[in-house]
C-alpha positions in Angstrom: 0.0 0.1 -0.3 1.3 3.7 -1.0 1.7 5.7 1.3 -1.1 8.0 -0.1 -3.5 4.9 0.0 -2.9 5.2 4.1 -6.2 5.8 6.2 -5.7 9.0 8.1 -6.0 9.1 12.2 -5.8 12.2 13.8 -4.7 12.9 17.0 -5.0 16.2 19.8 -3.1 16.4 22.7 -4.3 19.0 24.9 -1.9 21.8 26.9 -1.2 20.1 30.1 -0.6 16.6 27.9 2.8 18.9 26.6 3.5 20.9 29.7 6.9 19.3 30.8 9.5 17.4 28.6 8.1 13.6 30.1 4.5 14.7 29.0 5.9 15.5 25.5 8.1 12.3 24.9 5.2 10.1 25.8 2.8 11.9 23.6 5.6 11.2 21.2 5.2 7.1 22.3 1.7 7.1 21.6 2.3 8.9 17.7 4.5 6.3 17.0 2.1 3.4 18.4 -0.1 4.5 15.8 2.2 4.5 13.1 3.2 1.0 13.4 -0.5 0.6 12.7 0.2 1.3 8.8 -2.0 4.6 9.4 -0.9 8.6 8.3 -1.4 10.9 11.0 -2.0 14.4 11.4 -1.2 15.4 15.3 -3.2 18.8 16.9 -1.2 20.5 19.6 -2.4 23.2 22.4 0.2 24.9 23.5 2.1 23.6 26.4 0.9 24.2 29.5 -1.3 26.6 31.3 -0.9 29.7 33.2 2.2 30.8 35.0 4.5 27.6 32.7 6.5 30.0 30.1 4.6 29.2 26.6 1.1 29.1 27.8 -1.2 31.5 26.5 -2.3 33.2 29.1 1.8 34.2 30.1 2.5 34.9 26.5 -1.1 37.4 26.9 0.6 38.8 29.9 3.5 39.6 27.8 1.3 42.5 26.5 -0.6 45.5 28.1 -3.2 46.7 25.5 -2.6 45.2 22.0 -4.4 45.8 19.3 -7.7 43.2 18.5 -5.4 41.5 15.6 -2.2 41.7 17.6 -3.6 40.0 20.6 -4.8 37.2 18.3 -1.2 36.8 16.5 0.4 36.5 19.9 -2.5 34.0 21.5 -1.4 31.9 18.2 2.6 32.0 19.2 1.9 29.0 21.7 0.8 26.8 19.7 3.2 27.7 17.1 5.6 26.7 19.7 3.9 23.4 20.7 4.1 21.9 16.8 7.4 23.2 16.3 8.9 21.5 19.5 6.5 18.5 18.8 7.6 17.8 15.1 11.0 18.4 16.4 10.9 15.6 19.0 9.0 13.1 16.5 11.9 13.6 14.2 14.6 12.7 16.8 12.4 9.8 17.7 12.7 8.5 13.9 9.3 9.9 12.8 9.2 11.7 9.7 7.1 14.7 10.6 6.5 18.7 9.5 4.9 21.3 11.9 2.4 23.8 10.2 0.6 26.7 11.3 -3.5 26.4 11.2 -3.4 29.1 8.4 -1.0 26.7 6.2 -3.0 23.3 6.6 -5.7 25.0 5.0 -7.9 26.7 7.9 -10.0 29.9 6.9 -12.0 31.2 9.8 -14.6 34.5 9.8 -12.2 36.8 10.8 -13.4 37.6 14.4 -9.6 38.1 16.0 -9.7 36.3 19.3 -13.1 34.2 19.0 -13.4 33.4 15.3 -15.2 30.4 14.3 -14.0 28.1 11.1 -15.8 28.7 7.6 -13.6 26.4 5.8 -10.5 23.9 5.3 -8.7 23.2 2.6 -6.4 20.1 2.9 -4.5 20.3 0.1 -1.7 21.3 1.8 -1.6 19.0 4.6 -2.2 16.0 2.0 0.8 17.0 0.3 3.1 16.9 3.3 1.7 13.6 4.1 2.6 12.2 0.6 6.1 13.3 1.8 6.1 12.2 5.8 3.9 10.4 8.1 2.7 12.5 10.4 1.9 16.6 9.7 1.9 18.6 13.0 -0.7 21.3 13.4 -1.0 24.3 15.3 -4.7 24.1 16.8 -6.7 26.8 17.8 -5.7 29.1 15.2 -6.7 30.1 11.2 -6.6 33.4 8.5 -9.6 35.4 8.8 -11.4 36.6 6.0 -8.7 39.9 6.0 -6.1 38.0 5.8 -4.8 38.3 9.2 -4.5 35.7 12.0 -7.3 35.2 13.8 -7.9 32.3 17.4 -11.0 29.9 17.7 -11.1 30.6 21.5 -11.4 28.7 24.8 -11.2 24.9 23.5 -10.4 25.6 20.2 -7.7 23.4 20.0 -10.6 20.6 20.3 -12.5 22.2 17.1 -9.2 22.6 15.0 -9.0 18.2 15.5 -12.7 17.5 15.2 -12.6 19.9 11.7 -9.3 18.5 10.3 -11.1 14.8 11.0 -13.8 15.8 8.7 -12.1 17.5 6.0 -9.6 14.6 5.6 -11.4 11.9 6.0 -10.4 10.2 8.7 -11.2 6.9 10.4 -10.3 8.4 13.7 -10.2 11.0 16.1 -8.1 10.5 19.1 -8.0 13.5 22.0 -5.8 13.3 25.0 -6.2 14.8 28.2 -4.9 14.1 31.5 -8.2 12.6 33.1 -8.9 9.0 33.5 -12.4 8.9 32.5 -15.3 11.4 31.3 -17.8 10.8 33.9 -21.4 10.8 34.8 -21.0 14.2 37.1 -17.8 16.1 38.1 -16.2 13.2 40.8 -15.1 16.8 43.4 -18.2 17.5 43.3 -20.3 14.3 43.3 -18.4 11.7 45.0 -20.6 8.8 43.6 -19.6 9.9 40.1 -19.1 6.9 37.7 -17.0 6.6 34.4 -18.5 6.4 31.4 -16.9 3.9 28.9 -19.4 5.4 25.6 -21.4 7.8 24.9 -23.3 9.4 22.7 -22.3 12.2 20.6 -25.3 14.2 21.5 -24.9 13.7 25.7 -21.3 14.4 25.4 -21.9 17.5 23.5 -25.0 18.6 25.8 -23.2 17.7 29.1 -20.2 20.1 27.8 -22.8 22.9 26.9 -23.9 22.5 30.5 -20.3 22.3 32.4 -18.7 19.4 31.8 -15.9 20.5 30.8 -14.1 17.5 28.8 -14.3 18.2 25.3 -15.9 21.2 24.1 -19.0 20.8 22.8 -18.7 21.9 19.1 -16.3 19.2 18.5 -18.2 16.7 19.8 -21.1 18.1 17.2 -18.7 18.3 14.5 -17.7 14.3 14.7 -21.0 13.4 15.3 -22.5 14.9 12.8 -20.2 13.4 10.1 -20.1 10.2 12.2 -16.4 9.7 12.7 -15.2 7.5 15.5 -13.9 9.7 18.5 -12.2 8.5 21.2 -10.8 10.1 24.6 -7.7 8.7 25.9 -5.9 8.9 29.0 -2.5 10.8 28.1 -0.3 8.9 30.8 -0.6 5.2 29.8 -2.6 5.9 26.0 -5.5 3.6 26.8 -9.1 4.1 25.7 -11.7 5.4 28.2 -14.4 6.6 26.6 -15.8 6.6 23.5 -18.1 8.7 21.7 -20.6 6.9 19.5 -23.8 7.9 17.7 -26.1 7.5 20.2 -26.3 5.2 23.2 -27.5 4.4 26.1 -25.7 3.9 29.2 -26.7 0.7 30.6 -29.5 1.3 29.8 -30.5 4.0 31.4 -31.7 7.6 30.0 -29.7 9.6 31.8 -26.1 10.0 30.6 -24.7 12.9 33.7 -25.7 15.6 35.5 -23.7 19.2 35.0 -23.3 22.3 36.6 -22.8 25.6 34.8 -20.6 28.5 35.9 -21.8 31.3 38.0 -24.4 33.4 37.1 -27.1 36.3 37.9 -31.2 36.5 37.5 -32.6 39.6 36.4 -36.2 39.6 37.3 -38.0 42.3 35.3 -41.6 44.0 36.0 -42.7 46.2 33.5 -45.8 48.6 34.3 -45.6 50.5 30.7 -48.3 50.2 28.6 -46.4 49.1 25.7 -47.5 45.7 24.2 -45.6 43.4 25.3 -44.4 41.9 22.1 -43.0 45.7 22.3 -41.3 45.5 25.7 -39.7 41.8 25.3 -38.2 43.2 22.0 -37.1 46.3 23.4 -35.5 44.7 26.2 -34.0 41.5 24.6 -33.1 43.5 22.0 -30.7 46.2 24.0 -28.6 43.6 25.8 -28.0 41.9 23.0 -26.9 44.7 21.0 -24.6 45.1 23.9 -22.9 41.6 23.1 -24.1 40.0 26.5 -25.4 36.7 25.9 -28.4 35.7 28.3 -29.9 32.2 29.3 -33.2 30.7 31.1 -35.3 32.8 29.2 -39.0 32.9 31.0 -41.4 35.7 30.3 -45.0 35.9 31.8 -47.5 38.5 31.4 -44.9 41.5 32.0 -42.4 39.6 34.0 -39.4 38.1 32.8 -36.3 36.4 33.4 -32.8 35.7 32.9 -29.8 34.6 33.9 -26.3 36.3 32.7 -22.8 35.4 33.5 -21.6 37.1 36.9 -18.8 39.5 34.6 -22.3 40.7 32.6 -23.6 41.7 35.8 -23.0 45.6 35.7 -23.4 46.2 32.0 -27.1 44.9 31.9 -27.9 46.6 34.5 -26.4 50.2 32.4 -28.7 48.7 29.6 -32.1 48.8 32.2 -31.4 52.3 33.2 -30.4 53.5 29.7 -34.3 51.7 29.0 -35.9 53.6 32.2 -36.6 49.8 33.3 -36.7 48.5 37.0 -35.2 45.1 37.9 -34.2 43.0 40.6 -31.5 40.5 40.4 -30.2 37.3 42.3 -26.8 35.8 42.7 -24.9 34.1 42.5 -27.2 31.4 41.2 -25.8 28.4 38.9 -27.7 26.0 36.7 -27.7 22.5 37.0 -28.8 19.8 35.1 -29.3 16.2 33.5 -28.3 14.8 30.1 -29.5 12.2 28.2 -31.5 12.1 24.8 -33.2 9.0 26.0 -35.8 11.3 27.8 -37.6 12.7 24.8 -40.9 11.8 25.1 -40.7 10.0 28.5 -43.2 10.5 31.2 -43.0 11.8 34.9 -39.0 13.0 34.2 -39.6 16.1 35.1 -41.3 14.8 38.2 -38.8 13.3 39.6 -36.4 15.7 38.7 -38.4 18.3 41.0 -38.8 15.5 44.0 -35.1 15.2 44.0 -34.3 18.4 44.6 -37.3 19.0 47.2 -36.0 15.7 49.3 -32.6 17.8 49.5 -34.2 21.2 50.2 -33.2 23.0 47.2 -35.3 25.7 45.5 -35.6 25.2 42.4 -35.7 29.6 41.1 -36.0 28.6 37.6 -36.7 25.8 34.8 -35.9 25.1 31.3 -35.7 21.9 29.2 -34.7 20.9 26.2 -35.3 17.0 24.1 -32.1 16.3 25.9 -31.8 18.4 29.4 -33.7 19.3 32.2 -32.0 22.3 34.3 -33.4 24.0 37.5 -31.5 26.9 38.5 -30.4 27.0 42.0 -28.4 29.1 45.0 -24.5 28.6 44.5 -24.4 27.3 48.0 -26.8 24.3 46.8 -24.9 23.4 44.1 -22.8 20.4 45.1 -26.0 19.7 47.3 -28.2 19.8 44.0 -25.7 17.6 41.7 -25.5 14.8 44.2 -29.2 14.5 44.6 -29.7 14.2 41.2 -26.9 11.8 40.4 -28.6 9.7 42.9 -31.9 9.9 41.4 -31.4 9.3 37.9 -27.6 7.5 38.0 -27.5 5.5 41.3 -31.0 4.2 40.6 
């Protein structure tokens, strides 16, 4: 079989996997093991380490005081470029024919937002050309080239997205995400000691768990691979073993709930309009003004002339300023968090909300607000009740 006929596998290594020399050597061995199976490799890397590590993204950003947007994107991209260069060099030292590539030389084009961009297209021709001459292309994740020809970055978790998008563009047979975790769990083990390992989970449930606060895989990465039918595995970097497989659809041991999760701290706004405007004018005016300020809202509820919604704690002052400018009175409640159960298998089942509310009631936990979708049921609770809520829901739906 010629080199061009070999299947492509995409491997992604996170920053904590590559923080030290020992971790980088382990990544090299994982790559060598895969190559022994006769495939070609595309390796996507994050910046080496986290804050205070010398080449981590946050450390590099700390070198500048007030960069222009495109300058900020450029310096943010440097960590991944360094990481790709170092990784390619170490692979060659281990007798693997490898070459480093930036995101833009790998064909990633973005919508042009400097530091929170989205991938618009990928032309894999340059990667495939390199793979005709070598066994491994090491790609700097998290970055691409905008419409204006300037560097842009994808935001937190962007290397997961890069790896998933490349896997689809290259028609890869498999995507492996190496993490410094020993599994995806049914809940955060630090908050729910009885959390269980998940060996198989559907791409939809993993995506929903990520959106609701679980921080193992970026939700967009799960969505991209799930839609394309790409096999994705999460692997333990310390051993290289598969710890969780992401499949098109599965019920975990016959259960319809895959896990529970909690989001970040939020502020709830409670607005009661006393004006005479039609309801549609009132809602449109408030929601439109907050959105125009670039603030993301969640957990919307409207009832006659009362509306409720949540925003991130850091956006509270900006929302207050917007409402003041509109002459609208409000009250706030904080800090709060959204706790959720996740499982596409619950769709259409009766009594799930009753069990959800009873579980929280048994722990004397107040539901301040609720929202649901085909794959989630969520409640807003006070921050101090978050862990109790997670444990109560986990006991009800996972440990049954």
